[in-house]
N, C-alpha and C positions, 0 to 999 in steps of 0.2 A: 342229361341238360340239366343246368343249374338253377332253381327256380329263381324270376325275374325281382326287383323291389316293386314292390304296388306304387300305385299315380302318386296316392302319397310320399313316398321315400324318393323320388327322382329327380338325377341330379340337381338343382336351380346353385345360380352362383349366387344366390342371398343369402344360402342356406352353408355351414357349417362341413366341416369332411368327417364321415363317420371319425373315425382313428383320434380325429384331435377330441371328438366329443366324450369315445368312451375313454383317452388317457384324462380329460380331466376332472371327470363323475371318477375318478381314482380306479378305476378298475383296470388296468394295466397301464405301463409305456404307448408310447407307440407306435412300436416297432410291432412291442407284443399281442397290440390294438389288432393292428395288420396279417399276424398269425392269427385271429381266434378267428376273422373275416372270411379267413383264404379256407382253414376247415367246417367251413357255412358252421358255426356257433353263433352267430350274431344273425337277432329279425329284429328286423323293420317294419313297426306297425302291420306285425301278425307273419312277415316273408323273409326267408333267409337269402340273406348278403353276400355275397362273396367276390364284387367287384371292389375295387382299394379308389378313394377317391368319390365316395360317394356323398352327397350332401344333406345332409338335415335343419330341420328346425328344428331347436332341441324343447324348445316351447310347446310342442304338436305328437312330438315323433312317440311314439309306445317304443322303446328299444327293449327287450331282450338277450343276454347271456347263457348259453347253457339254459336257457327256461326261464329263467328267471329274471324276476323284470328289473332298470339300475335306473335309481334318480340320475335324470341328467339337466337335470337344473337347479340350475344355479340358488335362483331364488325359494327354493323344496328346504320346508326344514323338519326334522322332523327327531324328536327328542324324548327320554323317560326319565319325571320327576319322582323319586320316588317320597311322596308326600310325607308328613311328620300326623300323626295325630292330633286334632283341634287347630287343622288346617281345611280354611272352608275349599270349597271345587269351587270356586267362581274367577273372576281375575280380579274385579274390586268387592270392599266387603262394606254397605253402609255403618254398621255399623263400629266400621272399625276396627273388623276382630281379624287373626291373623288369617289368607289368603293366597291361593293359586298365586297369583298376582302379585305378589311381593316377589316371589322368586325371578318375576322376570321383568323388575323395574327396569333395569338396566339396556333388553337390551330393543337392538331398531324393531323389527320382527316382529308384525301382530298375530300372538299366534293364540289360539284354542284350546284345551283341554279339550279330551273323547274320551264323553261320557263320564258321569264322576262319583267322585266316592263321598260318605254322607264323613263327616267332624272326624265323626272319633273309628273311622276306621287307617289304616297309615295301606305308605305298598304301594306298586305300583300304575302311575298317572303319562298317559301318554301325551304329548301336546305336537301339535303342527300347525301350520295353516294351507293343509292340499284339505278342504273342503270337501272333492269328491272321495277322495278316503275315512277322511275324519264319519260322511255322513253315513258309510255303504259298514263301519266300524260300527258303530251304533246301533243298524238297522235288525233286530233280530233277524231276518228274510238267512244274511248268512251266518247264521249263529254262531260267529269267530268264539274261541272257548276262550273263561276268567276263568284262571285259581286264587282259590285261596286258602292259610292257613286259621285257623279257627280255636282261638282254645275256648272248650267246651268246662263245665258242672262232669265228674264223669262217677260211674265208668259210662265209657260207652254199651250198649247190648250188643251179640254180636249181629240178629238182624237190621240194626238200622242203617247201614250201604243201601242192602237190599231195600227196604220200603221207600229211603231215599227214590233209589232209581227206580224204580216203579212209578211214582207220582204219591205227591203229596194237596191236597188239596188245600186252600188260602184264601183269604174268603174276595181275593178277586181271577180270582180262578187254579188248576194247578198247576204243579212244577217241577219238574224233577230232576237228578241231575246228572250230567254226564257219568260221574265215578265217585266216586267217596270211599278214605280207606283212614284207617289210627296211626297213625303216626307217634305218639307218643301216650302212655299214661305216665300217673304219678301225683300221691296225695289226694285223690281228689275230684283230680282235675282232666282231663282229654286234648290231645293235640291232634286234630281232627286235619286232613287234605279234602275241597269240595272244586268240585271243577262243574261249569255248568256254561250256559251261552246265555239264560237270560238278561236281563237289561233292569227287570222291574228295583224300584224304591228298593233297598233295605234287602235285595231279594233272602237272602244266604242268613243275613240275622231274623229276618220272622223266617224263615225256612227250619233253623235251629230253633229256636224260639217254639215250634208247633208240632217239633216230636222232642219235647219234655228240653232241650239242652243250650238254653241261652248263654249266645256268644258273652262272654267274661275280655277277648279283644278278638283284634281283626285285621288280618293282612293282606293284601291284593296280592301274590307274586307273581303272577304270569297275565299277559294278552297276547293271545295267538301261542306262535313260535318266543313271541322275546317274555327275557323271564328279567325281574328283577334284581338274581343274585349278590350280591354286597354290595350292593349299592348303599353307600351311607344318604339316611335321613338327610332331605332335604338339600339333599340335592340331584342334580341336575349328566342329562351327560346327550349323547347322541349315538342314535342309533345306528350300528355298522349298514351297510350297505347289507349282508344276509338280512337284520335283523325288517330295515325298509321293505326287502323283495320277497320276503313268507309273508310279511303286511298286506301287498301287494294280491298275492295267487290266496292269499285267504277268502279275499272280500273279486276273487274273477278280474278285475284291474290287471 
């Protein structure tokens, strides 16, 4: 016997047919969406839905396809900015310095950045108008990992990774990395990758400085499963469905 929809997803004349909602969200054509429903691959508010024609409210329904939550709200925006060095993580700067808001002047959406990168750090910065997701991504209890590439003075000792994984004491408490690896070394310099879920101010710079390898340059390359890739500095792109779903999954939404 197939599970029945939850109370919140009972057919309603005010709602929109589920297959139409999935199609509008770019999941599949309406015909393919009907097949997904028939196959039991769609959940609404935590319950598998198999009946065709179910009406849902996209503004409140939580919909998963193959276990991955999909964004069905047309008013929700999820973007990735490759923040250049020298740009401040603010929407406006009272001193007239370059800021993240400069890249959003022509957009009608009211967006905000998820966390910050200091002015000297470049790389991946997420932007959204989804306050719940943003709050969870920034909250340390959800332990969403961030990946950085740092150029530091070399050579790097072989035991540095172990020391960083074991933990280093800073002036505001101990910190440990999730992983550390040497990417490259050249002419007295080294390129290292640091992965951690800490969000304290200047945490990567302070950590590497504490172990005798002050940062020359720093790039954030990944947040959760969202990667910077070859995105050009100063460019914006919309996150794809898999990326948005991975962020929802990372924070339990």
